[in-house]
Structures are given as C-alpha cells and as structure tokens.
LOGU-7277 format. One record per residue (C-alpha): residue in three letters; y, z, x. Coordinates in steps of 0.25 Angstrom, whole numbers, plus 5000, padded with zeros to 4 digits. Each point is the difference from the previous one (the first is absolute). Layout:
BEGIN
ALAYZX ...
This chain:
BEGIN
MET493550534942 GLU501049945010 GLN499349915010 MET500549935012 LEU500049854999 SER499649895011 ARG501149905003 GLN499349894992 GLU499950104988 ALA501450045000 SER500649865002 GLU499149944988 ALA500350124991 VAL501549985000 GLN500349865004 GLU500149944986 HIS501050114996 GLY501049965010 TRP499650095011 ARG499549985015 TYR499250095009 LEU500750025013 LEU499550105011 GLY499450114991 THR501149984989 LEU500249934988 ARG501449944998 THR500849924990 SER501549964997 VAL500749994988 ARG501449934999 VAL501150074992 GLY501449974997 SER500750135003 LEU499850145006 VAL500050064986 GLN498949904996 ALA499250045013 THR500150154998 GLY499649984985 LEU498849935004 ALA499650105011 ALA500150114990 ASP499149924990 VAL499049985011 VAL500050155004 ALA499850044986 ALA498849904998 CYS499450055013 GLY500250154996 ASP499650115009 GLU499249905009 ALA501349945005 ASP500350115010 ARG498749975008 HIS500049854999 LEU501349934997 ARG501249975009 ILE501249924994 ASP501149935007 VAL501149984990 ARG501149895003 PRO501049934991 ASP499249875001 ARG498650055000 VAL499050114999 VAL498950015010 PHE498850084996 THR498950055010 LEU498750074997 GLN499150085009 SER499250134999 SER500950095009 ASP498950095004 ARG499149895004 ALA501049905005 ALA499149894993 VAL499949934986 THR499250064990 THR499549974986 ARG501250094995 ASP501049915007 VAL499449884993 GLU500150074987 LEU501550045003 ALA500349865004 HIS499549954986 ARG500850104993 ILE501349965008 SER499849864997 ALA499950034985 ALA501250085001 ALA500849895007 ASP499549904990 ARG500550084988 SER501350005007 GLY499949855001 LEU500050015015 PRO498749955006 THR499450055013 GLU499849905011 PRO499849995015 GLU501149905001 ILE499149895007 ALA500649864999 THR501250044992 ALA501550005003 ALA499950145005 PRO500450035014 ARG498650035004 SER498750054994 VAL499550155000 GLN499650045014 VAL499750115010 LEU500650015014 GLU499350075011 ILE500450025015 ALA498949985010 ILE500250065014 ASP499149965011 ALA499550115009 LEU499150045011 ASP500050144997 ILE500250014985 ALA499750154999 GLY501150025011 ILE501149924993 ARG499750044986 PRO500750145000 PHE501349935005 TRP500149904988 LYS499650114990 ALA501150095005 VAL501149905002 LEU499849934987 GLY499750134992 TYR498749944995 ALA498750074996 ASP498549985000 GLU499549914989 PRO499250084990 GLY498550005005 ALA500449945013 GLU500550115010 GLY499349955012 PRO500749995014 GLU500049844998 ALA500249994985 PRO501249934994 LEU501350084997 VAL500849994987 ASP501350034994 PRO499850134992 VAL501149964990 GLY499549854999 GLN501249935005 GLY499749955014 PRO498849915004 ALA498750055005 ILE499750015015 TRP498749965005 PHE499549995014 GLN499249895007 GLN499150035011 MET500349925013 ASP499049985011 GLN501049975011 ALA501550005002 ARG500749884995 PRO501550015005 GLN500449864996 ARG499650014985 ASN500750084990 ARG499350134997 ILE500550034986 HIS499949904989 PHE500149994985 ASP498849984990 VAL500549944987 CYS498950034989 VAL500249904989 PRO499249974988 HIS498849915003 ASP500549894992 GLU501350005006 ALA499550005015 GLN500049855002 ARG501449974994 ARG500550115009 LEU499349945012 GLU500549864998 THR501450064998 ALA500050075013 LEU499449885008 ALA501149914994 ALA501150105004 GLY499649985015 GLY498850095001 ARG498749975006 LEU498550044997 VAL499550085011 SER498650034994 ALA499349994987 THR498650055005 ARG500250124990 ALA500549934988 PRO500150034989 ALA500150145005 PHE501249965008 TRP500749885007 VAL500750035013 LEU501349935001 ALA501149995010 ASP501549965000 PRO500649905010 GLU500150115011 GLY498650054998 ASN500250134992 GLU498950024991 ALA499850034985 CYS498750004992 ILE499949964985 THR498950084994 THR499250014987 TRP498950094995 GLN499049895001 GLY499049995011 ARG500050145004 ASP498650054994 GLY498849995008 
C-alpha cells in the first residue's frame, strides 16, 4: 500500500541513490552529452516506471542534463511509491552509464533546488485571488483554503506562498524568494551568498531557513527540509 513519508524518511530513503528531498518532492539530475541522449534516457526511465509515471514523475529534458522530479500528484507529497520509482530511475540511469546525482560540490552550475516566492500580506485571503488570477495558478492538491499556497498547474513556475504580517512594513520588501536547497548544500550556498556581498539577517529558524539580504536590504531565504518537524 502506498504510504506518505515524513521528511526524514523520504530523505534517508533516497540520499544514497543520488536524490535529495526538497519541499515535498524527490529530485535528481543526470548529466548528458546531447539532446538525443537526454531523450533516450527519459524514454528508458518512463519505461522503467511504467504506468506509475503519469501520477508521479516529471522530467525536464535539456541538451546537457535531465532533471527528474517525483511526487504523488494527488497528495502533493512523497510516498513509498515515489521512493520505489526513484530506485528504478537510478537503476535505469546506471544501466546507461549515467549516474543520478544532486550536483552538490561538483562542477555543475548549481545543485538541484526548488524556488518559491513568498508574499507578505495583512489580508492573505483578500490578495490571494488576485495572484491566482494574474498568474493563471491553481490550488495545490489537498490545500484549497483561502490562505493556502498557489502552484503552477503545468509545473513550470515557482510556487507562491503567503506570509502573515501583523502590521504594515512599508520600508521592507514585501515579496522575497525562498530557495530550497539540499540539506547538505545549504552551508555552501550560504557562504557563497555572504561572500557575494550578502548579510545574514536571521538564523533563528535554521536549518529550516536562513534570512539573508543583499547590500540594499532586499531579502531572500535559503531553506531546507530540516528543522520543520515539531
């Protein structure tokens, strides 16, 4: 029977196979040498996943890499079936001589990651319909409330979530980026951002997230799955 997994369970189940758990998804990347090789690998992986591919697997095919994302589409969460499919995908990639990897501490431009946009609001229910309409976004499966996050129904754009404000803050940016990285990539990303002129605003919620700011005070958060339970 397919069961939902905790963050810890999902992370531990796939980490040694070159995958990372990121915000309710499992992700990995495979470096390839051409678009022909990329599409061939994608076809092999879909065949390995069988009928389950339609409900769990998304594939981003590029000439230099293929990124695989697993999530139960009807639960918007990682399940035991996603873990099983991750193992099948890694095995299929290995047979092609193309290992799955999260691209941490490699020559890759960056690791696998998930980008979210956070919008501060005094009245979340009042502004949420505007953002849903203007972006063409939809409710996330299982989260249809008036203050729930919004997602791109075709999976191309970053998710939008709303952060409750208790008072207006006109001198502070009201929209910021949350960059979810693998838990073992966070420290390197943090150090790189600080070396590039950023400053640490707060680490009180680390390792769930670190709040950073650029030299003009515009904020962004580096986030991981860790520190969110309990």
